[in-house]
N, C-alpha and C positions, 0 to 999 in steps of 0.2 A: 339279677342279669335279665335285661328283656331278651325277646326273639331276635331283638337285628342284630343283639351283643354276638349268639350263637352262630347265627345263619350268614353270617359276614366274617370271624373270624381266621378260617382258611384262606379265603380270596385277600384279607388286608396281610394277614402274615407273607402269604407268597408274593403282595405289592412289598412288602418291608423287604424280603430278602431280594428281592429285582432291583429295587431302588437303592436303599441303602445299603444290602452287604454287596450288590453287584457281583451276583452269582451269577454263574453260565444256564444259557438258555437249557439245554440238557439238564443240567441240575437242578433247575426250577421245575424241568419236568416230572423227575424222578421224585420231588419231592410233593408235586401233585399227586401223582398218581398212589403215594406212603398215605396221604389225608388223606383221600381218597374212600380208601380202608378201613379208616378211622370213621370215617362218616357213615359208610355203610355197615361198621359195627353199632354204630349209636343208631341209625333208624332201625336195624334188627329188634332194638330194644325200646323203640318209641321215645328215645332222648336226642336231643341236642347234643352235640360235640361239648361244650361246658358243662352239660350235666353229669357226666359221666363220672366215677371215684373210682378211685384206686384199686378196690376191689373189683369192679368192670376192666379195668386199663390192664389189673393183673393177668384174666382170663383173655386179654383181648391179644396181649403179648404171647402168652401160653400157646396160643391160636397161630400166629403166626408159622411154628414150626409144623406143629399137625398138619395145615394148609400144602407144607413141601415149601417153604419157600423157603431158598438158601441161606445159609445161617449171615453170611455178610451184609445181603436185602435185609433180612428180618435187622440185624442192627441198624441199618441204614433208616428204617422204617421205626422204629422204637426212638432214633438221632431227633427223625422229624416232627413226632407228636414230642416230644419234649421238649422243642423248640419252640412249639407251639402253642403249648402249656405256660412259659415261660414269657412268651411274646404277653398272654391276653393276662396276666399278669401285670409285666410293665406300664399297657392298656390299661390299667383301673379294670378289667371285667370279671376277674378270677380274686379272690384273695388267697384260694391256698392250693398250692400245687399237686395235684394228684398221682403227680408221676417221679414225687419225691420217695428216695430210696427205690426205683423200679431199676432193675437192669435188664441189658440186651439177653437174650442167649449166648451162650458161651460160642464166638466164631472163633477158628483159625484159621489165619490167614495163609492161603495156596503158594506155594514157592512159584514164581514167573516161570513160566514159559521162555525159551531163547533156541535161536539158531547156532551150529555150529559155525565154526570160518567157511568148511566146505559147502554148508548148505548153505547161507549168503553167498558165495561167489555163483552155487549155481542159479541160485535164483536173481541176482543181480545180470546173467546171462542171460536169460530167458526173453525177455522181450526181442521180438526182430526192430533192431534199429537202421532197417535198412527201408521203413516206413515213419510217415510223423507221426502217429500215435506210439511205436514203437520208441522211436527217442522220446516222448514224452514219457512211458511207462519208465524207462530206462532211468527218468531225473527222477521220478519220484521216490522211486524205490531207491535209489542210491541217496535223496537227500532223505528220507523217512531213516535212513540206516547210519548214517552221516552227524545226522542231530537229532534222531530220539525223540521230535516231534508227534503230538499227540494227532489222529486225524481231523481235529475243528481246525487245530493251528495250522495246520500243512495247506488244508483248503482255503484260509482266512488268507493266507501269503497273497503280496502284492507286489509287483516285481520294485516295486519302492522298498520293498522293507528289505532287500537283499542287498548289502555290500561287496560285490563278488573280487574285490579286490583288494580288501583288507580281508575277507574272509568271514565274517559273520552274518547275521541274520536278527533281525527284530520282530517279534511275534507277541501277542497277547494271550494268554492263560490265563489257566484258571480263575474266578476272581478278576476278569479284565487285566490281570497284572502285567504288566512289560516286561519283557526281559531279552538280552541277547547270547543266542546261539554262536557258538564255532562252526563252520560250515569246511571238510575238511577239502584239499584242490582236487580231490576225483572225483567229489557231487560239484563241484564248482564247474570242473568241465563239461560235463552232462548237461548243468543247467543252464550256459552259455552255449553249447550247441541247440538245445533247445529253444532257447530264445532266440538262437537267428536262424534257424531251417525249422524250424516245427511250429512257434506259436501263431506267428502270420500264417498259416496254411490253413491251420485246424480253425482259427478265428473267422476265416472265408468275410473278410471286411467289417464282419460284429468288433461291437467296442467293447470291452471287458475288462474290467480292475482289477481281475483275479490272476497270479501268473499261471494255474493250471486249468485249462481250460477241458469243457470234454466233448465228443467228437462235433457237437453242432455248435461249437465254439462259443458258448454258455459258461459259467462257472462252473467245474469241478464239482460233483454234492460227494457227500458221504458214502452214500450207496455206491456211487458210481468208484469212489478209491476203493472199496472194499472190493468190487467187480475187478478191478485192474489186478489187486496183489492176489485175490482167490484165483483169478485165469493164470497168474504166471508160477503160481504155487505148486499150482496141478500139473505144468510143464517140469518145474525142477524138482517133483516129485514129494515135494513138503507142504502138501496142502492138508493134511490131517492134525496141523500142529499152528499154520500160520494165520493169524489174522494180525491187523495191519499193528496193532498195541505189541504183538512177539517183536515187529523190528523194533520198538521201541525197548522191551525190557532184553533182545541182543546188544543193544547199543548199549543201554548200562551196564550189563554186565561183562562186554569184551573191556569197556576200558576200565572199571576196576578190579578184574584179574591182570592188567597190564597196568596194576600201580595207581592209579588216576585215586586224587585224594577226594574223599568222601562227600566233602563242602563243597568242591566245585563239581562236582556230578548231580548235587541237590541244586544247585541252581541252575544247571542245564537244563535239568528234567523240570526244572518250577513247581516242585516241592516245596510244600510250606511249610513241611513240620520235617525234620530231619530221620525221623523213626520212618517214614514210609521210604528213604531213598535205603535205609539200610536192610531191605529184604532183601537187597543184592548180594550184600556180604553173605546170606545163609547161604544164597547159592550157589557162592564160591566155595563156600565151606563145604557143601555137600559134594558139587564135582569135585574136589580135592581129594576128597575121601574117599569117592571112586576111582581116580585116579592110583590114590595110593593102594586099597585093594586090588584092584587088578594089577600093577606091577610089581611091585615089592613081596620078595621073593618068603618072607616072615609075615603078612599080611594075615 
C-alpha cells in the first residue's frame, strides 16, 4: 500500500457513491462526516485509514457509543466504514477486509411519532389564508400530509411535476429514483389556489422553476420549510412533537389504519425495502392495544 492509496480512499469512495450509486446529497454529507470520524481515529494512532486492523476498528466501534452517539447514528457510521473497506478491496488497495465479522452496536428502532386526525385538522387550519404567504403555507401543509413527501422532495417540486387533473405528482426520491404519488382533492384545491392567487405575487416578477417560493421569490429552502411547519405547529399546539417528517409518519399511519396495502404504501413513500414500511404496522398495533386497554371492560 502506498501513501496515495490511503490518503485518497475516502474521497474516491464518496465519489463512487455520488456518481455510480447516485446517493442523495444529504446522505453523502452524512457519510462524509462518518468517514471523518474514522480518519480522526486513525490520525490519533498515527496511521492511515487503510493501515487500521480489526483490533483498531473494534475499539473504534466501541467508542461510538461511549462518545454519546445514538445507536442509529452509530450503525450508520459502521455501515459507511464497512462500505469504504469493501470499496478499497474492489479497487485493489487492500487484500483483506478488517471489518469482517464486526457489527454495529445493537440498535432499537423507535416507533415513529404521528399526529391524530384532530391535531392534523388544527395544524392545517393554522395558516392565515387571507394572506398570500398563508395560502402558500396551507398548500404546503396540505401537500405534505396528502402525499407523505420528504422535505427534500417537496422543495424540489416544479409546477410541471404536478398533474392536478389526474391527481398525481412525480418526484425524485432517494437515489434519484422517480416515483408517482397520488394527491387528494383537498390538497389539489389548495395548490390551485396558491398557483392562481399567491405564487405570482410572491415571485414579484422573478423567475423561478420551483413550485414553492420563499417570501423573496426564490426557491424555498429546507430551513425555510422547517420554519413554516414550526410556526404553524406552535399555533396548533403541537410544536412539541411536530417536524416535517412527522407529517410523513402521520400520512403513512393514517393510511395503514384505514386498510391501505403495505406494498402500495411502500411505493407511495418511496421505500426501497418493505421492512422500512413495516415499522408502521407496529405503530398501528401499539395504538390498537392502547385503545383496547382503555375501553375494554375486562382489559
